Backbone as CSV, one residue per row, in Angstrom:
resi,resn,N_x,N_y,N_z,CA_x,CA_y,CA_z,C_x,C_y,C_z
1,UNK,117.884,106.051,65.019,116.579,105.630,65.678,117.144,104.417,66.395
2,UNK,118.008,103.521,66.079,118.465,102.546,66.798,119.106,102.942,68.171
3,UNK,120.005,103.817,67.916,120.686,104.433,69.170,119.629,104.978,70.078
4,UNK,118.675,105.659,69.594,117.615,106.210,70.516,116.982,105.279,71.324
5,UNK,116.539,104.167,70.593,115.848,103.030,71.224,116.856,102.406,72.362
6,UNK,117.974,102.265,71.983,118.968,101.717,72.752,119.106,102.561,74.130
7,UNK,119.070,103.680,74.075,119.181,104.652,75.148,117.984,104.671,76.051
8,UNK,116.837,104.658,75.370,115.713,104.559,76.159,115.540,103.278,76.967
9,UNK,115.743,102.150,76.071,115.717,100.866,77.002,116.650,100.918,78.191
10,UNK,117.917,101.214,77.918,118.893,101.249,79.050,118.466,102.185,80.196
11,UNK,118.050,103.377,79.747,117.521,104.356,80.851,116.313,103.761,81.538
12,UNK,115.452,102.989,81.100,114.446,102.520,81.850,114.709,101.429,82.720
13,UNK,115.887,100.536,82.319,116.428,99.702,83.180,117.006,100.285,84.617
14,UNK,117.920,101.213,84.273,118.749,101.859,85.323,117.793,102.698,86.202
15,UNK,116.765,103.226,85.456,115.777,104.020,86.224,114.755,103.295,87.032
16,UNK,114.576,102.005,86.754,113.782,101.141,87.546,114.600,101.027,88.970
17,UNK,115.781,100.963,89.027,116.341,100.807,90.131,116.330,102.178,91.057
18,UNK,116.535,103.163,90.357,116.413,104.528,90.994,115.069,104.593,91.547
19,UNK,113.990,104.147,90.897,112.517,104.249,91.226,112.456,103.465,92.511
20,UNK,112.918,102.272,92.633,112.644,101.394,93.841,113.471,102.173,95.025
21,UNK,114.604,102.859,94.784,115.292,103.390,95.870,114.398,104.721,96.379
22,UNK,113.849,105.400,95.189,112.989,106.517,95.516,111.687,106.195,96.388
23,UNK,111.162,105.017,96.185,109.935,104.701,96.808,110.214,104.416,98.219
24,UNK,111.467,103.864,98.436,111.900,103.550,99.932,111.997,104.824,100.537
25,UNK,112.552,105.860,100.012,112.582,107.286,100.588,111.256,107.675,101.105
26,UNK,110.200,107.586,100.201,108.958,108.140,100.602,108.294,107.448,101.702
27,UNK,108.497,106.161,101.772,107.738,105.468,102.918,108.251,105.921,104.237
28,UNK,109.586,106.045,104.289,110.194,106.577,105.647,109.706,108.040,105.873
29,UNK,109.847,108.916,104.781,109.517,110.163,104.903,108.027,110.556,105.344
30,UNK,107.153,109.865,104.708,105.790,110.032,104.958,105.370,109.622,106.500
31,UNK,105.951,108.670,107.145,105.750,108.362,108.459,106.497,109.027,109.389
32,UNK,107.706,109.375,109.285,108.629,109.978,110.215,108.925,111.394,109.965
33,UNK,108.929,111.875,108.562,109.272,113.043,108.209,110.777,113.083,108.038
34,UNK,111.503,111.966,108.165,112.951,111.998,107.982,113.327,111.428,106.625
35,UNK,114.274,112.070,105.959,114.951,111.550,104.678,116.084,110.710,105.036
36,UNK,115.998,109.519,104.709,117.094,108.539,104.980,118.029,108.455,104.174
37,UNK,119.266,109.396,104.454,120.300,109.437,103.561,121.128,108.131,103.611
38,UNK,120.904,107.285,104.351,121.768,106.009,104.368,121.062,105.000,103.460
39,UNK,119.926,105.350,102.953,119.163,104.298,102.023,120.173,103.661,101.054
40,UNK,120.965,104.359,100.256,121.821,103.628,99.324,122.725,102.764,100.038
41,UNK,123.340,103.067,101.140,124.331,102.170,101.712,123.677,100.970,102.066
42,UNK,122.572,101.181,102.682,121.703,99.904,103.038,121.579,98.890,102.006
43,UNK,121.161,99.605,100.656,121.200,98.568,99.709,122.628,98.054,99.380
44,UNK,123.690,98.850,99.568,125.016,98.287,99.003,125.450,97.232,100.035
45,UNK,125.211,97.353,101.444,125.638,96.282,102.257,124.779,95.027,102.200
46,UNK,123.535,95.311,101.790,122.700,93.969,101.733,123.123,93.158,100.380
47,UNK,123.389,93.933,99.300,123.919,93.265,98.227,125.324,92.432,98.399
48,UNK,126.116,93.242,99.206,127.496,92.637,99.535,127.228,91.303,100.397
49,UNK,126.159,91.191,101.194,125.881,90.144,102.014,125.400,88.941,101.033
50,UNK,124.520,89.340,100.047,124.132,88.466,99.181,125.246,87.820,98.257
51,UNK,126.194,88.613,97.888,127.388,88.208,97.210,128.210,86.999,98.116
52,UNK,128.498,87.512,99.214,129.293,86.649,100.081,128.525,85.340,100.475
53,UNK,127.245,85.343,100.839,126.587,84.168,101.012,126.544,83.275,99.703
54,UNK,126.376,83.852,98.555,126.458,83.020,97.232,127.887,82.356,97.127
55,UNK,128.934,83.357,97.503,130.229,82.876,97.261,130.634,81.600,98.130
56,UNK,129.804,81.402,99.209,130.142,80.343,100.139,129.381,79.138,99.785
57,UNK,128.584,79.082,98.599,128.077,77.982,98.061,126.548,77.856,98.201
58,UNK,125.866,78.824,98.790,124.466,78.814,98.976,123.871,78.990,97.635
59,UNK,122.709,78.232,97.434,121.998,78.511,96.263,121.659,80.080,96.176
60,UNK,121.485,80.428,94.764,121.293,81.864,94.582,119.877,82.338,95.275
61,UNK,118.836,81.606,95.284,117.513,82.243,95.649,117.802,82.324,97.349
62,UNK,118.399,81.348,97.930,118.662,81.370,99.505,119.410,82.543,99.737
63,UNK,120.554,82.855,99.109,121.390,83.896,99.302,120.741,85.192,99.274
64,UNK,119.983,85.350,98.182,119.157,86.647,98.160,118.200,86.748,99.063
65,UNK,117.419,85.683,99.472,116.275,85.766,100.511,116.993,86.136,101.759
66,UNK,118.053,85.648,102.203,118.673,85.821,103.440,119.217,87.361,103.486
67,UNK,119.646,87.761,102.191,120.249,89.212,102.161,119.045,90.151,102.247
68,UNK,117.789,89.769,101.766,116.564,90.652,101.883,116.115,90.738,103.426
69,UNK,116.278,89.577,104.011,115.977,89.445,105.427,116.984,90.381,106.275
70,UNK,118.277,90.210,105.787,119.355,91.078,106.591,118.923,92.533,106.390
71,UNK,118.446,92.991,105.217,118.012,94.336,104.835,116.992,94.794,105.809
72,UNK,115.925,93.879,106.026,114.694,94.126,106.816,115.079,94.364,108.279
73,UNK,116.044,93.383,108.735,116.426,93.539,110.116,117.368,94.819,110.369
74,UNK,118.180,95.149,109.492,118.965,96.205,109.480,118.192,97.653,109.502
75,UNK,117.082,97.507,108.704,116.099,98.780,108.822,115.419,99.011,110.100
76,UNK,115.095,97.786,110.578,114.471,97.722,111.984,115.304,98.281,113.031
77,UNK,116.522,97.778,113.162,117.574,98.158,113.985,117.885,99.719,113.928
78,UNK,117.989,100.231,112.734,118.236,101.644,112.517,117.197,102.435,113.149
79,UNK,115.775,102.050,112.731,114.756,102.825,113.401,114.708,102.748,114.876
80,UNK,114.720,101.505,115.617,114.695,101.418,116.789,115.842,102.133,117.589
81,UNK,116.935,102.124,117.192,118.122,102.477,117.987,118.519,103.945,117.623
82,UNK,118.424,104.282,116.384,118.808,105.574,116.058,117.787,106.820,115.702
83,UNK,116.696,106.174,115.155,115.610,107.154,114.772,114.536,107.456,115.835
84,UNK,113.987,106.450,116.319,113.022,106.549,117.366,113.352,107.452,118.581
85,UNK,114.603,107.426,119.083,115.022,108.296,120.053,115.015,109.786,119.704
86,UNK,114.926,110.034,118.320,115.076,111.320,117.936,113.818,111.640,117.168
87,UNK,112.538,111.159,117.435,111.321,111.171,116.743,110.839,112.765,116.861
88,UNK,111.190,113.422,117.785,110.774,114.800,117.849,111.828,115.860,117.301
89,UNK,112.811,115.307,116.774,114.108,116.083,116.353,114.372,115.691,114.905
90,UNK,113.575,115.814,113.867,113.737,115.501,112.541,115.097,115.845,111.943
91,UNK,115.485,117.149,112.244,116.773,117.648,111.600,117.873,116.726,112.090
92,UNK,117.982,116.415,113.463,118.899,115.558,114.061,118.799,114.197,113.420
93,UNK,117.730,113.503,113.228,117.553,112.275,112.734,118.157,112.136,111.333
94,UNK,117.899,113.302,110.530,118.380,113.232,109.096,119.919,113.157,109.129
95,UNK,120.497,113.932,110.093,121.889,114.005,110.224,122.489,112.761,110.609
96,UNK,121.710,112.117,111.489,121.966,110.662,112.031,122.099,109.802,110.857
97,UNK,121.091,109.874,109.871,121.104,108.788,108.707,122.305,109.108,107.803
98,UNK,122.890,110.331,107.562,124.063,110.569,106.967,125.227,109.777,107.637
99,UNK,125.291,109.712,109.072,126.403,109.066,109.711,126.214,107.641,109.587
100,UNK,125.071,107.264,109.616,124.791,105.688,109.442,125.260,105.241,108.153
101,UNK,125.046,106.054,107.086,125.483,105.737,105.635,126.932,105.560,105.673
102,UNK,127.739,106.636,106.390,129.166,106.557,106.403,129.591,105.292,107.159
103,UNK,129.011,105.140,108.262,129.291,103.955,109.094,129.157,102.642,108.305
104,UNK,128.193,102.327,107.566,128.007,101.083,106.728,129.137,100.982,105.725
105,UNK,129.310,102.149,105.154,130.571,102.161,104.248,131.926,101.587,104.879
106,UNK,132.041,102.136,106.118,133.307,101.818,106.691,133.240,100.299,107.235
107,UNK,132.051,99.852,107.539,131.933,98.288,107.788,132.230,97.572,106.449
108,UNK,131.787,98.089,105.509,132.127,97.335,104.034,133.462,97.246,103.736
109,UNK,134.108,98.338,104.052,135.541,98.268,103.709,136.271,97.407,104.842
110,UNK,135.975,97.221,105.960,136.418,96.429,106.800,136.288,94.924,106.482
111,UNK,135.062,94.591,106.139,134.685,93.090,105.920,135.047,92.716,104.568
112,UNK,134.814,93.629,103.453,135.163,93.130,102.112,136.215,93.878,101.424
113,UNK,136.763,94.842,102.080,137.878,95.627,101.353,137.324,96.686,100.343
114,UNK,138.090,97.196,99.524,137.788,98.061,98.565,137.530,97.610,97.090
115,UNK,137.780,96.222,96.884,137.685,95.540,95.602,136.242,95.470,95.333
116,UNK,135.887,95.695,94.134,134.597,95.619,93.370,134.309,94.108,93.321
117,UNK,132.916,93.781,93.472,132.598,92.473,93.444,131.271,92.338,92.546
118,UNK,130.829,91.232,92.146,129.596,91.102,91.417,128.823,89.855,91.942
119,UNK,127.632,89.843,91.468,126.749,88.805,91.589,126.224,88.351,90.348
120,UNK,126.148,87.066,89.921,125.759,86.536,88.632,124.203,86.808,88.579
121,UNK,123.727,87.047,87.304,122.373,87.063,87.153,121.582,85.758,87.356
122,UNK,120.372,85.934,87.863,119.567,84.672,87.976,119.022,83.991,86.655
123,UNK,118.926,84.850,85.752,118.392,84.362,84.611,119.433,84.025,83.484
124,UNK,119.095,83.198,82.580,120.083,82.681,81.479,120.445,84.018,80.717
125,UNK,121.730,83.977,80.184,122.236,85.064,79.395,121.739,84.968,78.010
126,UNK,120.654,85.642,77.725,120.166,85.749,76.397,119.959,87.319,76.071
127,UNK,119.840,87.684,74.806,119.673,89.106,74.295,118.404,89.210,73.468
128,UNK,117.578,90.205,73.835,116.471,90.565,73.079,116.685,91.591,72.224
129,UNK,116.199,91.400,70.746,116.433,92.327,69.805,115.035,93.123,69.643
130,UNK,115.076,94.398,69.556,113.997,95.134,69.238,114.220,96.446,68.550
131,UNK,113.851,96.670,67.387,113.970,98.013,66.625,115.495,98.172,66.430
132,UNK,116.241,97.091,66.373,117.601,97.386,66.135,118.605,97.358,67.423
133,UNK,117.841,97.493,68.613,118.495,97.652,69.746,118.512,96.280,70.510
134,UNK,119.382,96.206,71.487,119.611,94.925,72.234,119.355,95.112,73.738
135,UNK,118.789,94.234,74.415,118.563,94.309,75.649,118.726,92.881,76.391
136,UNK,119.801,92.923,77.290,120.172,91.635,77.934,119.004,91.152,78.797
137,UNK,119.033,89.815,78.923,117.980,89.258,79.782,117.810,89.615,81.103
138,UNK,118.899,89.940,81.799,118.873,90.516,83.132,118.008,91.734,82.961
139,UNK,118.336,92.680,82.115,117.556,93.928,82.212,116.052,93.816,82.113
140,UNK,115.546,92.822,81.458,114.198,92.409,81.536,113.869,92.037,82.711
141,UNK,114.708,91.174,83.340,114.341,90.792,84.687,114.169,92.024,85.780
142,UNK,115.023,92.989,85.582,114.980,94.232,86.479,113.740,94.809,85.980
143,UNK,113.414,94.962,84.919,112.073,95.763,84.628,110.830,94.982,85.173
144,UNK,110.969,93.515,85.121,109.644,92.816,85.497,109.714,92.836,87.020
145,UNK,110.824,92.786,87.786,110.854,92.948,89.228,110.312,94.159,89.832
146,UNK,110.865,95.373,89.080,110.306,96.656,89.480,108.826,96.911,89.051
147,UNK,108.243,96.325,87.928,106.848,96.398,87.725,106.098,95.658,88.891
148,UNK,106.511,94.453,89.247,105.902,93.515,90.265,105.888,94.308,91.566
149,UNK,106.990,95.011,91.998,107.211,95.515,93.217,106.063,96.775,93.325
150,UNK,105.954,97.566,92.251,105.180,98.605,92.070,103.631,98.190,92.380
151,UNK,103.174,97.194,91.676,101.955,96.592,91.664,101.665,96.126,93.202
152,UNK,102.613,95.297,93.680,102.506,94.790,95.016,102.315,95.909,95.957
153,UNK,103.115,96.897,95.849,102.911,98.078,96.931,101.708,98.824,96.793
154,UNK,101.341,98.884,95.544,99.945,99.553,95.275,98.798,98.747,95.942
155,UNK,98.764,97.328,95.742,97.750,96.608,96.387,97.999,96.503,97.888
156,UNK,99.031,96.680,98.439,99.405,96.746,100.036,98.750,98.105,100.454
157,UNK,99.026,99.264,99.769,98.481,100.454,100.366,97.093,100.696,100.085
158,UNK,96.508,100.163,99.105,95.197,100.425,98.669,94.202,99.402,99.348
159,UNK,94.594,98.126,99.535,93.757,97.070,99.793,93.948,96.349,101.065
160,UNK,94.994,96.905,101.965,95.050,96.258,103.240,94.886,97.166,104.435
161,UNK,94.696,96.655,105.590,94.583,97.645,106.660,95.930,98.182,107.027
162,UNK,96.910,97.512,106.900,98.179,98.091,107.165,98.592,99.237,106.257
163,UNK,98.291,99.015,104.978,98.394,100.008,103.893,97.575,101.211,104.355
164,UNK,96.431,101.212,104.710,95.428,102.280,104.961,96.110,102.945,106.180
165,UNK,96.560,102.169,107.135,97.202,102.884,108.408,98.543,103.593,107.973
166,UNK,99.136,102.944,107.012,100.415,103.709,106.567,99.972,105.298,105.941
167,UNK,98.885,105.063,105.042,98.403,106.304,104.474,97.889,107.437,105.435
168,UNK,97.211,106.851,106.537,96.576,107.677,107.548,97.742,108.510,108.229
169,UNK,98.849,107.552,108.544,100.042,108.226,109.330,100.700,109.240,108.292
170,UNK,100.687,108.980,107.081,101.329,109.941,106.241,100.624,111.145,106.103
171,UNK,99.312,111.269,106.051,98.503,112.460,105.775,98.391,113.260,107.010
172,UNK,98.050,112.469,108.201,97.979,113.272,109.516,98.294,112.196,110.633
173,UNK,99.488,112.230,111.078,99.916,111.451,112.111,99.071,111.598,113.469
174,UNK,98.888,112.893,113.867,98.085,113.078,115.028,96.718,112.423,114.935
175,UNK,95.944,112.554,113.785,94.665,112.049,113.807,94.765,110.506,113.730
176,UNK,95.765,110.122,113.212,96.095,108.496,113.228,96.156,108.116,114.623
177,UNK,96.938,108.754,115.390,97.067,108.362,116.946,95.682,108.425,117.482
178,UNK,94.862,109.388,117.267,93.501,109.482,117.841,92.599,108.318,117.405
179,UNK,93.002,107.594,116.223,92.154,106.668,115.685,92.580,105.294,116.215
180,UNK,93.694,105.217,116.960,94.067,103.967,117.607,95.306,103.368,116.807
181,UNK,96.055,104.109,115.870,96.908,103.543,115.043,98.357,103.902,115.785
182,UNK,99.171,102.799,116.016,100.582,103.078,116.468,101.227,103.552,115.567
183,UNK,101.684,104.928,115.630,102.619,105.564,114.678,103.983,104.909,114.768
184,UNK,104.414,104.747,115.977,105.664,104.073,116.152,105.875,102.682,115.443
185,UNK,104.752,102.019,115.424,104.927,100.694,114.795,105.007,100.870,113.346
186,UNK,104.178,101.781,112.782,104.185,102.153,111.498,105.630,102.577,111.030
187,UNK,106.215,103.439,111.837,107.619,103.857,111.531,108.411,102.706,111.375
188,UNK,108.449,101.795,112.311,109.332,100.529,112.286,109.076,99.792,110.992
189,UNK,107.749,99.663,110.563,107.494,98.866,109.438,107.983,99.603,108.231
190,UNK,107.912,100.969,108.162,108.452,101.728,107.082,109.966,101.494,106.840
191,UNK,110.652,101.452,108.072,112.103,101.147,107.782,112.410,99.843,107.384
192,UNK,111.618,98.714,107.835,111.712,97.455,107.446,111.475,97.318,105.907
193,UNK,110.416,97.943,105.503,110.060,98.029,104.119,111.214,98.695,103.207
194,UNK,111.695,99.824,103.837,112.813,100.383,103.207,114.044,99.552,103.039
195,UNK,114.367,98.641,104.085,115.506,97.751,103.972,115.138,96.637,103.052
196,UNK,113.980,96.260,102.902,113.670,95.299,101.942,113.834,95.828,100.503
197,UNK,113.327,96.847,100.304,113.339,97.516,98.960,114.837,97.870,98.606
198,UNK,115.482,98.327,99.543,116.946,98.411,99.371,117.730,97.373,98.870
199,UNK,117.541,96.331,99.705,118.189,95.035,99.389,117.726,94.454,97.967
200,UNK,116.683,94.668,97.582,116.048,94.078,96.248,116.830,95.075,95.158
201,UNK,116.957,96.383,95.367,117.572,97.230,94.417,119.069,96.858,94.326
202,UNK,119.854,96.567,95.602,121.156,96.204,95.495,121.487,95.014,94.856
203,UNK,120.436,93.923,95.114,120.733,92.790,94.222,120.468,92.737,92.765
204,UNK,119.597,93.707,92.447,119.336,93.867,91.020,120.391,94.666,90.249
205,UNK,121.100,95.522,90.943,122.079,96.285,90.321,123.365,95.529,90.123
206,UNK,123.839,94.613,91.195,124.819,94.027,91.276,125.436,93.233,90.036
207,UNK,124.536,92.692,89.289,124.993,91.861,88.003,125.138,93.004,86.807
208,UNK,124.945,94.335,86.955,124.921,95.310,86.139,126.080,96.103,86.254
209,UNK,126.431,96.537,87.554,127.392,97.191,87.947,128.055,96.752,89.031
210,UNK,129.414,96.608,89.009,130.244,96.060,89.991,129.882,96.685,91.376
211,UNK,129.837,95.795,92.369,129.364,96.524,93.699,130.591,96.564,94.556
212,UNK,130.775,97.716,95.369,131.899,98.022,96.297,131.396,98.870,97.402
213,UNK,132.200,99.183,98.271,131.843,99.715,99.544,131.020,101.300,99.206
214,UNK,131.363,101.913,98.129,130.877,103.304,97.762,129.840,103.303,96.828
215,UNK,129.521,102.051,96.366,128.394,102.035,95.241,127.011,102.589,95.903
216,UNK,126.742,102.305,96.968,125.481,102.604,97.500,125.242,104.140,97.575
217,UNK,126.188,104.940,97.673,126.334,106.385,97.704,125.650,106.994,96.411
218,UNK,125.978,106.353,95.271,125.475,106.772,94.061,123.871,106.398,94.011
219,UNK,123.712,105.178,94.285,122.231,104.534,94.369,121.421,105.525,95.290
220,UNK,121.809,105.937,96.424,121.069,106.651,97.369,120.803,108.162,96.814
221,UNK,121.823,108.665,96.163,121.591,110.069,95.713,120.740,110.187,94.550
222,UNK,120.954,109.194,93.646,119.952,109.228,92.433,118.496,108.875,92.911
223,UNK,118.411,108.072,93.959,117.029,107.767,94.475,116.428,108.892,94.987
224,UNK,117.263,109.662,95.783,116.802,110.990,96.441,116.330,112.132,95.291
225,UNK,117.195,112.060,94.232,116.904,113.059,93.222,115.785,112.521,92.416
226,UNK,115.402,111.236,92.155,114.230,110.830,91.587,113.034,111.141,92.558
227,UNK,113.141,110.939,93.932,112.183,111.388,94.862,111.673,112.802,94.582
228,UNK,112.646,113.717,94.549,112.544,115.223,94.409,111.907,115.590,93.147
229,UNK,112.251,114.866,92.098,111.636,115.092,90.721,110.091,114.583,90.715
230,UNK,109.784,113.635,91.338,108.535,113.073,91.317,107.599,113.919,92.323
231,UNK,108.188,114.288,93.343,107.459,115.052,94.433,107.625,114.265,95.749
232,UNK,108.349,114.877,96.725,108.665,114.338,97.929,107.487,113.834,98.614
233,UNK,107.492,112.367,98.865,106.563,111.883,99.658,105.525,111.203,98.675
234,UNK,105.460,111.414,97.367,104.563,110.836,96.513,105.086,109.493,95.848
235,UNK,104.508,108.385,96.275,105.244,107.141,95.877,105.013,106.961,94.215
236,UNK,103.942,107.312,93.624,103.771,107.260,92.399,104.759,108.424,91.661
237,UNK,104.801,109.412,92.136,105.700,110.432,91.583,107.164,109.911,91.778
238,UNK,107.367,109.192,92.799,108.886,108.719,92.953,109.231,107.682,92.024
239,UNK,108.294,106.930,91.695,108.597,105.828,90.668,108.695,106.516,89.293
240,UNK,107.862,107.388,88.820,107.875,108.011,87.510,109.118,108.791,87.520
241,UNK,109.661,109.346,88.731,110.708,110.396,88.805,111.969,109.459,88.542
242,UNK,111.967,108.196,89.002,113.177,107.437,88.786,113.263,106.911,87.308
243,UNK,112.298,106.582,86.689,112.046,106.194,85.215,112.741,107.389,84.338
244,UNK,112.105,108.583,84.798,112.537,109.778,84.113,114.020,110.150,84.086
245,UNK,114.520,110.113,85.417,115.923,110.307,85.599,116.834,109.254,84.898
246,UNK,116.356,107.901,84.849,117.119,107.070,84.351,117.286,107.243,82.629
247,UNK,116.221,107.698,82.093,116.172,107.836,80.595,116.901,109.207,80.184
248,UNK,116.776,110.209,81.135,117.408,111.495,80.824,119.008,111.139,81.005
249,UNK,119.216,110.545,81.947,120.762,110.144,82.082,121.301,109.385,80.862
250,UNK,120.701,108.400,80.591,121.036,107.586,79.421,121.222,108.395,78.056
251,UNK,120.226,109.218,77.933,120.350,110.022,76.725,121.316,111.203,76.913
252,UNK,121.587,111.600,77.886,122.489,112.692,78.057,123.973,112.062,77.823
253,UNK,124.397,110.898,78.574,125.492,110.216,78.397,125.683,109.685,76.924
254,UNK,124.637,109.327,76.350,124.960,108.722,74.889,124.838,109.759,73.860
255,UNK,124.152,110.759,74.103,124.083,111.897,72.849,125.218,112.849,73.148
256,UNK,125.449,113.231,74.267,126.521,114.196,74.671,127.793,113.687,74.955
257,UNK,127.854,113.161,76.291,129.129,112.416,76.787,128.792,111.810,78.104
258,UNK,129.548,110.656,78.193,129.477,110.006,79.407,129.746,110.680,80.746
259,UNK,130.303,111.743,80.459,130.648,112.757,81.721,129.561,113.472,82.336
260,UNK,128.501,113.395,81.541,127.249,114.011,81.808,126.376,113.160,82.672
261,UNK,126.660,111.885,82.626,125.716,110.919,83.446,125.343,111.319,84.753
262,UNK,126.545,111.653,85.720,126.085,112.058,87.089,125.801,113.524,87.133
263,UNK,126.497,114.311,86.299,125.867,115.718,86.303,124.617,115.997,86.072
264,UNK,123.949,115.317,85.232,122.626,115.527,84.726,121.711,115.490,85.858
265,UNK,121.806,114.544,86.757,121.086,114.276,87.763,120.809,115.479,88.726
266,UNK,121.970,116.019,89.180,122.089,117.124,90.049,121.783,118.467,89.285
267,UNK,121.793,118.597,87.990,121.270,119.672,87.239,119.853,119.517,87.341
268,UNK,119.331,118.309,87.202,117.764,118.274,87.265,117.308,118.737,88.729
269,UNK,118.053,118.179,89.777,117.677,118.468,91.022,117.763,119.911,91.257
270,UNK,118.698,120.822,90.867,118.598,122.186,91.006,117.409,122.849,90.314
271,UNK,117.263,122.386,89.158,116.201,122.926,88.295,114.815,122.782,88.848
272,UNK,114.584,121.477,89.568,113.352,121.165,90.193,113.300,122.182,91.495
273,UNK,114.169,122.154,92.121,114.190,123.072,93.479,113.941,124.476,93.183
274,UNK,114.311,124.984,91.963,114.286,126.401,91.660,112.981,126.690,91.143
275,UNK,112.521,125.737,90.125,111.228,126.169,89.356,109.975,125.316,89.738
276,UNK,110.092,124.175,90.304,108.930,123.467,90.840,109.237,122.679,92.101
277,UNK,109.645,123.163,93.223,109.900,122.626,94.370,109.058,121.508,94.857
278,UNK,107.847,121.500,94.481,106.861,120.406,94.829,107.072,119.193,93.988
279,UNK,107.931,119.098,92.948,107.951,117.984,92.014,107.049,118.125,90.899
280,UNK,107.308,117.244,89.928,106.533,117.255,88.748,104.980,116.748,89.185
281,UNK,104.743,115.923,90.136,103.639,115.231,90.472,103.010,115.950,91.873
282,UNK,103.904,116.714,92.405,103.505,117.413,93.712,103.805,116.482,95.054
283,UNK,104.135,117.196,95.972,104.265,116.606,97.255,103.202,116.125,98.030
284,UNK,103.287,115.115,98.834,102.188,114.720,99.655,102.044,115.692,100.801
285,UNK,100.793,116.162,100.833,100.543,117.196,102.089,100.377,116.471,103.360
286,UNK,101.444,116.984,104.321,101.519,116.358,105.527,101.016,117.364,106.542
287,UNK,100.257,116.868,107.614,99.762,117.837,108.607,100.430,117.621,109.847
288,UNK,99.764,118.113,110.835,100.549,118.225,112.198,100.853,116.712,112.783
289,UNK,102.261,116.685,113.265,102.601,115.402,113.822,101.957,115.205,115.231
């Protein structure tokens, strides 16, 4: 029982990071129809920026704030320079995001090399004991940040004009244009939000896992799998899918073998695509663009 609780808690922590990455996927997909396969690398390079700024002597909050700002600007630049010119060619835009991910990895190698780096946790090193299991204080911080982000995004989408405009563009971009909503502006905001969420995910995972040039690939792929498990374009499903994936990964690596940690995600992806392609919670229905 102690081991089971330990696996569940650990899975919820890493699943929270997958969930944030998955929500970032849904925002871009709902507005543009594009799956941003460079999402994980955006998270990685933002985290590396935070690490570098912190190592220069900047206070931790300022370093993280500047890294999040960098992520937002990076997202805006990608949308404006690479995605918007291809807004009528979704498949080409998806391929471009793969290239962007590779380019960001190359930039990371040039700037920081291939050595793994870490960022200290912003909270004091304490350990919580529950039912015989232990949970580091940073893990609690990860869960708290993930919960706060989900609540904040729910308020944004449900209680603000911008949120309602997002939802209108996601459901029917053509009707949204007729209503006076600038879909191109919403697309830019979606990429900005994606960059912010990616930066937060990268900063949160850096104290847990050493960060290097190829770390973002794993974050991005697991976020995509979580998105597909929950239902492509469904933000609630994406969050639940991330938690589910994290728990299943943790249980598989703990009960079976650590070698199953990465394999289980893609086995789940294959199973979802074969037996429930709409995801566990269903895809968001999107109409004519």
